[in-house]
N, C-alpha and C positions, 0 to 999 in steps of 0.2 A: 594960296595959303598967305594969309596976311601975317603982319608983323608980331601982331597979339598971339595967332596961332601958333606961328614958329617959336615964339619965346616959350611955350609950354613944353616944347621938345627937349631942351637940355635937362629939365626936370625929371621928365621920364627916364633919360638915360643916367642920370646921377641916382636914380632909385635901384637901376639893376644890380650894381655892387653889392647894394645893402640887402638885398634879397639874398644874394649868393652867399654873403658872410651869414646872414641868419640860417639859411640852408644846411651850412658848412659847420656850424657851432653845435658843440654837445648839448643834448636836450637835458643833461644835468643842470645846465645853467639857465634854462627855460623856466618861467614862472607857472606853467600848467604842464602838469605830466598826464600822460593817456595812462588809460589802464593798461595796456600794452608795456609801456615804460616800468610802471609798478612793478608788474609781473617780472620782469627781467631783474631788478634790483631785489624783489623780495626772493626769488629762487638763488641768485647768486648768496643772499645774506643768510639764506638757510644751509648753503654748502661751506660758508665760512664759518659759522657758529658750531657745525658738527667739527671742523677741523681744530677749532681752538678750544674743543673739550680736551686735546691731547695735552697742549702745553699746560692747560688749567690742571690736568690731573699730574703733570711732573712737576709743577710748582707745588702743588699740596702734597705730594708724595717727599718732595725735599724738605719742607717745612721747616722744622727745627734741627736738621742734619746739615746746615750750610757748613760748618767748619770741617766736618768728616769729607762731605764731598769736595770742598776745595783741596783740602789736603791731598785727595785721590787725584783730583785733575792736575795739581801742580807737580805731580810724580814725573821724573823723566821718561818712565816707561808710557805714561799717558802721551806725552808729546812724540814717542817714537809710533804709537798706535795711531796718533793723528796724521803722521806722516806717511804711515803705510795704506791709511784709508784713501787719502786725497790722492797719493801717488798711483795707486791702484785706480782710481775713478779716472785721472786724467789719462794714464797710458790706454785704459780699455777704449775711452771716446775718441782719443786719437786713431788709434788703429782700426775701430768701427768705420770712421768717416773715410780713411783709406780704402777699405774694404766697400763698402756699400755704395758711393758715390758712383764708380767705375762699374758695378755690377748694374746699378740702375740704369746707367746710361747704355750700358750693352744690352740690356734686354727691353730697353724702351725704344731707342733712337737710332739703332743700327740694324743692318741685314744679318745680325748674329743668326747661324742655324738653330734652330730649335727655341726661339729665344721665350715663347709663351712656356715653355717647358721648364726651361732654365729659371724664368721668373718664379715659378712655384715651388722648384727644388730649391733655391738659394733663400728663399724664405721660411721654410719648414724649421730650420733650428729654432725659431722662435717658438715652437710648440714645446720644446724639450725643456723641463724644468732644470734650473741649475744644479740641485743637488744631484738629479738623476746623471745628468752631462759629466759632473765631478766624478762620480763614482765610477761610470763606466770607462772614462778616460785615465782614470786612476787604477782600474783594475787591468787596464793595456799597456800602459806607460810608464808603470811605476819602476823601480829598479829590478824586482822579480816578477813583474807581472807578464800576461800572456805573450806581449811582442817578445821579451827576452826568452820564455819556453820555445816559442816559435822560431826564434833565430839560432838558439845555442845548439840544436845538431848540425847546423850547416856550415856556422862561422865561429863557433866556439865563444860566443859572447856570454859572460857569465853575470854582468850586472849594467843596467843603462843607468843613465845619468838621472841624478834626484829629480822627481816631478813634483814634489810637494812644495809648498811655498808659494813665493810670487810668480814664478814661471807658470805653474799649474792653475793658480787663481787667473792670471792674465789672458791664458790661452782660452779657459773655458768660459769665463764670462765675456769674451769678445766674440768666441763664435756663437753663443746663446742670444747676445743683444744687438749685434750689428743690424738684423733686419729692421729693427725700430728704425733707424735711418733708412735703409733700402726702401720701406714702404713709402715713407713720407717724401722722400726726395724721386720715387718712382711716380707717384700721384702727381706731384708737380711738373716733373717732365711731360707728361701724357696731356697737360693743359696747355704747355707751353706753346705760343703761336710760333710757327717757322719762320714768319716773316722777319721777328727779331734778327734770327742768326742768317737770313738771307740779306737783310739789309746791312749787317755788318760785314759780310762776305764782299758785297759789291762795293763797298768802301775800300776794299784791297786787303782786307784782314785775312790771314791765313785761318783753316779751320781751327787749328791749335789755338791762336790768338782769340778768334771769335769765341771760343770755349771759354776762356778765361776773361774776356771782356764783356759778355754778355750772358752766356748760359749759367756761369759759376755765379755772378751777383743774382741772377735771376732765383737760383736754386737756393739763396742763403737763409730766407726764413724757413726752408723745410729742413736744411743742413742742422741750423739751429736749434729747430724744436726737436728732432731727431736725436741730435747730439745731447741736448740736456735731458732727454728720456734716458739716454744711455747712461750718462753720469750719474743721475739720481737713482737708477737700477742697481749701478754696482756700489752705491754708498749704501743701500738698504739691504743688500744680498747677504744672507745668512748661509744657505745650504752649501754654495760653492767654497767658501773660505772654510767653513767648518769641516767640510769633509778633507780639503786639502791644508789644513792645519795651517792657515795664514792668519795672524792676528790683526783683525780690523775691529772698527767700533762696535758694530752688529755682534759679531762674536763674543767680545766683553760683555757687552750690555747682557745677553744671555747668559753666560756664565754667572753673571752677578744676580740676575733674577733667579737663576737656579740654586745659588748659594743664599738666596733669601736677603739679599744684601739691596734691596729695593729702593733706597734713598741713593746710594752710589749709582745705580743703574739709571736713575732717573736723571742724575746731575750729568752723566755721559750721554744719555738721549739729548739734553738740552744742548750739549756741544755739537750733537751732530746736525741740530735745527740751526745752530748759529753758522755751521759750514755751508749748509744749505742755502741759507740767507746770502751769505758772502757769494757764492755761484749764481745765484739767480741776480744778485745786483750787477756783476760783471758780464752776465749774459744780454741784461736789459742795457747798459752801456752800449755793447756791441751792436745790439739790434738796431739803436737810435730810433728814428722816426721815419725810416724809409717804407715806401710802399712800392709793391710789384705787379700791380694790376695792369692789364692790357686796357690801352684807352683810345686805340686808333679806331676809325670808323670801319664797319664791314663785321663778318664773321671770321672766325681764325680758320685756316685751313688745315686739313689733316697733314700731319707730319710727313716727310719724305725720308725714308730710313739712310742713314748715312752707309756708304759703302765702305766696308773694311777691308776689302781686298785681301792681300796676304797676310794683312794683320788679324784677320779671323780666325786663324790657328791659335795665335796668342789669346786672343779673348776665350776662345773654347777652353785652350789650356788653364785660364785663370780661373772660370767658372767651374771647370772640372776638378781642379786641384781642391777649390775650396768646398765644394760639394764632398770630396771624399774625406777631407778631415772634419767637416761639420756633421756630416750624416752618416757616411759608410762606415766611419772608424767606431763611433757610438753605437750603430745600428749592429755590427758583428759584436761587439761586446754583449748587446743584449740578447742576439740571437745564440750567444754561448751560453749566456746563463739561463734563457728559457729551455734551451737542449738541455742544459744539466739537470734544471729542476724536473724534466719531465724523466729523465733516465733514473734519477734519485726515486722518484714517485713509482716508476715501474719495478724496481726494486723492492721498494717497501710495499708496494700492492701485493707483490706475489708473498710478502710475509703474511698478508692480510690484516695489516694495521692502518691502512691511511687509503684515502683516494687519490685520484691523479688529478694533475693540474688542469685536465681537460674538464673533468666533471665539475671542480671548483669554479669555472669560468661562470657558471649560472648564478654563484653567489654575488658576482661582482655586476649583476644587472642594477640592484638597488643603488649601490654606491655610484654607478655610471649616470642614471637618472639624477640623481641628488645633485652630483658635480655640474651636468648639462643645465639644469633649471635653475640652481644658484647663479651660475655663472652667465646664463642668458638674461635673468631678472637684473643683475650687477650690471651687466653691460648696457642694458637699455635705461636704467636709472641714471648712468655715468652720460650716456649721450644727451639725455634731457636737460640734466643739470650743468652739462658743459656747455650747452649753447647759449644760453643767456649771458656767461662769462666771456665767451668768445666774442659774442656781440659787442659787450661793455668795452672790451678791450681795442678792438679794431676800428671800431664805429664811433665810439664815444669815449675817447682816451681821457684820461684825467687820475687824480690822485686814488679815488675810491675804486674805480676799474682794476687800475694797477693793482690795488690792495688785495682784490679777490684771486687775480690771477697768480701774484707771488704766493698769497696762502695755498691755492692749489697745489702748485708745484712743490712748496715745502712740505705738504704732507706725504709727497710720495717717497720723500727721502726716509721717513720714518719708519724705523723697523716694524713688522707685522704685529709682533709680541708686544709693543709697547703701544700700538694702537689699540689691541685686543684687551689688554689688562685696562688702559684708561674706560674701554666700553664696560667692563666687567666692575668696574668702580663704580662709576656712574649710574650703571644699569641695576646695581645690587642696592644702591643706597637712594637712587633719586627717581627710577622709573621701572620698578621690579615688574610690571607687567611686561615689560619688553626683555627683560635678561631672559638668555638663551633661547632666543628666538629668531626665526629666519629675517624678520626686518632690521634687527639689530646686525644679523652678519652683512646683510645687504648694504646697511649704512658704512659699514667697515670697508667693505669692497669699494664705494664711491669715495670714501677718503683716501683710501690708499692708491686708486688708479684713475681717477678723474683727471689728471694731468694728462694721460695720456689722449683722451678724448679732448681735452682744451686745445693741446698742441696741434692735432690733427686738423680740428676745426679752425684755429686762428689761422693756422698755414692756408687753407683755403679759402678763407673769408679774405685775407690779405691780397690775394689775387683776383678778388672781384672788384669792379671799380665802382665805389661809392657814388659814382655819377648817375648811374642807373637808378639808384634808389631815391637820389636828390630830385631825380627828373619825375618819377612818379610822385613825390611827396609836392612837387610844385603843380602837378594837376589834380591836387586835392585827396588824393588816396590815403588813407588812415594808416598808422604804422602797422596794426596788425596783418592790413591788406598786403602792406608792402613785403612784410616778412613772410607772407604764406605764398605769394604768386612771385616774388623775385629772390629772395634773400633764400629762403629755404631750399629750392630747387637747385640753386648754383652751390650752395655749401653741403648738399646732399653726398657727395663722393666723400668730403672729409669726415662727416658724420659716421659713415659706413667703415671708413678706414680706421678710425678712432674706436667704434664700437668693436671690431674684430680685435685691436690690440687688446681692449679691457678684458674681452672674453677670455682670450689666449691667456692673460695674466690671472684673471681669477681661477681659471682651471687648475692654475700651477700654484696658487697660493697655499701656503700651509701653516704658519703661526696662527693667523686669525681664524682660519677654518677650523683649526683643532681646538681652541678657545673658547669660540663664539658660536659654534654650530650648536643646534638643538639637540636635546638628548637622543640617542639612536640614530643621528643624521651622520652617516659615514659618507666620506667620499673617496674617490681614487687616490687623491694625492696624500689621504691620510693612512689610506691603506699601504701605499709604497713607502712611507716614511716609517711607519711602524715596522715593517719586515726590514728594511734598511738598518734601521736603529738597534734590531735584534741579529743581525749579520744574516738574516734569511734573504739575500738578494735574489736566489734562484726563484723564490716564493714571491718575490716582489716584481719579476717579470711580465706576468699576465696583466695585471694592473697597469703596468707602464705602457705596455702596448697598447691596452684598450684606450688610456689617457692619450696617448700620442695619437691614435687614429682617430679619435673624436674631434681633438684640437685641430689635426691637419684638415680636416675635410672643409671648415668655414673657411679656413685660410687659403686653402684651395681654389675654393669657389669663388672668393673675394679676387681671386687674381685673374682667375681666367675669364670672368665676367667683365672684364674692362675691355672697352673697345681699343684696337688696334688703330 
């Protein structure tokens, strides 16, 4: 090689970093966008436009009533309710993390006996609507409830401690919402490369220190995503706080709407949006720019379960005690009410004036089909529309992508009744052809629950190295081909987990379903709420059992199909 030829080498070497930088840059800064990139931004923009309809409605509703709204917000009672709302959300989120992370580790990374069974059991509380759980626990644990009646003949206990207010709301919401964190953390643990922990152990770290130094930082995106869902779910919950008589923003907003004080209700809903924005900002600051992908050469090996030894009995005790409170106690209450309904119907039937609960089960077939079809369609739409947002946030970070993500999470904190009334307003005035149709109901489901899909997909995508996509791009592959052959297969577990979460939440959704459902479109949740509202909980037992059964099947299937 001559001097002239050798002199060309440094030029080539200097060009390599420039190529790497161009591949790592966001395509949002590129001059030419591909159709695939336009599709991503267009889909995310559609979701953002639907979400922005809600604050637009709130601003229009407040209109010329700013003075009255401000006077209401400035009252000490409003500040007290704000403290109740935020305090409950923080307490439920913290308790859910403390419960869910050990459960995910025990059912994934240890030799816990029957861990696949326990993985299904501890996830099942997610299918229980908060208003059902609240009523069941209240009927058992209130001062004069079923538990007091059972204890009185043996111990002479005449009254149990008060269950209403913060204690009851905290317990019920924690038991029905911790599976959000459990499912996301468990999904991350199953994809974790055991070589990471083994490397830490080889450096002299104890199992406990290896967990804190390696495993827990790896799980940080999943814990954050799941914790954010729990916090937003608590902020927007209406059923549990209403049943248990604890004053939060959602309960007050509903009361204001019931009293036709729509302007004040809209102002309080805006406060809830501001609270959500603050929480999202704090979550963003805590998340930072960290990435948690495996970048080592080779294929990750299957995990070797950690030996619990004598601690397995403590693990079994923990999972068993939680399952007892989260499932067996409300199941006992539901069985009692179902039996009571059957007994009452037997007495009434002998009088010749009514049919039995068993016969009336046939009338639940249509509501069951309506609930299944609407929930499946809503989950499918949410999965598809969440994927572009997750890709933008993880692979192409910037102001626009962060805006899309924050808007989706902000919508999750909105009460269902606010979203429903916003759609009624715009549908009646600007889209009459869509008013009281199934597409409008599905659009409301997407707005309310798309953060569940975005969080799961983002968590999954964060653990996929961008080097794979960049390598394919350097080989001349088109963005659509890279997405179809590399990104989509790797993100599929997160998509399925997010879709399952959306399906379960759609099955339980009440205010939006009641207001936006087409005429004659009855669902199981509507049947349950109607009977509970009329103090006929024995009649609500049958649709409740059917709702829980239909919701449990896909959740159990999703858990059991995972490879150990």
